[in-house]
N, C-alpha and C positions, 0 to 999 in steps of 0.2 A: 518860344524863341522870338526875338525881335529881328525881323529880316534885314533891317537897316543897321543893326548893331555889328560892328566889325568883329567883336569877340564871339558873338553867336555864330557868325559866318565861319569862324575857325572851328567852333564846336561841331558844326554840321559838315565840315570838310569843304565848304564853298571857298574858303580862303586858306592859304597855306601858312604854316607856322613850324618852327623848329621845336616840336613837342618833346618834352623830357619826362612827362608823366601824364597818364590818362587812366582814370577809373570811372566808375558810374557817376560820381558826383563832382570830381575835381579834374581840371585840366591845367597843366603847367607847361609853359613854353618860354623860350628865350625872347627877351625884348629886342625889337629891331633897332632901337636907339639906346644901347646900353649905357648906363651911367656908372658902371663899375665892371670889373672883369667878370663877375658873376652877376647877372641881372635877369632874373626869371620872374615872369608874371604867373600868378596862380589865380584861377577864376572858378566860380561855380559853373557847372554845365547848364544849370537852370539860369535863365535871365533874371538877375536881381540887380536893380539899378545902382544901389550903393549900400554902405553899411546901415544907413537909416532904415532900410527895409528888412533887415535881418530880424527875425523873431524866434520864438520857441520852436517853430516848425523847421528851423535850419540847424538844429542841434547836431544832427549826424554830419552835416556838411562841415560845420566848424570843427568838430572833433577830428574828422578825417583830414581837413586842411592842415591842422597843426601837426598831425603825424607825417604828412607829406612834406611840410616845411622842414621838419627835423631830418627826415630821410634825405631830402635834396641838399641840405647844408652839409650832411655827411658825405654824400656822393660827389659834391662839388669841391670838397676839401676845405670848406670855410667853417666847419663846426668848431674847430679848436682856436682859430684866430679871431673869430667874431663875425657877426653879420647884422644887417638891419632889415626889419620888416616894416613896410610902409603901406598904408591904405589912405588914399586921398578921398575926401568927401566934399562934393559940391565945387563950384567954380573957384571960390576963394580958397578952398583947400587944395586946389591943383588938380582936381579930377577932370580929365579931358575925354574919357570914354565913359558913357553912361551904362556901364556894366561893372558890378563889383569886381575889383581886382586888388591883389596884394603884390607888392614888389619885394622880392627877396634879393638883397644886394650884399655883396661881399667881395673879398679879394683885394681890398684897399682900405686904408684908414678912413673912417667916417668922421665928419665934423658936426658940431652942434653950435648954433641951431642949423637945421638942414636947408633953410632957404627962406 
């Protein structure tokens, strides 16, 4: 864990979050600055800086992540109408927290291009 990482602080319980899912590998919580009616962040509990660092050792995390995404889309009621999954990488990609995270967005029409 990176002690200065805000998401690691949520994983360890040092910082609060509105958690909607927690397992051995994945933590999901509501974004504090939502960009859609449903805006959930999904992170690995292990500190991984970004998608660049994912490798074959993260296969179980990735498999679980996509099961959790599907489950949350269903429980949030966005599975039938549609949703977007976003992972930003690097500063030009819009990544503002140096801990891998995915944004699950839904509950409103999405536009393209996103930004």
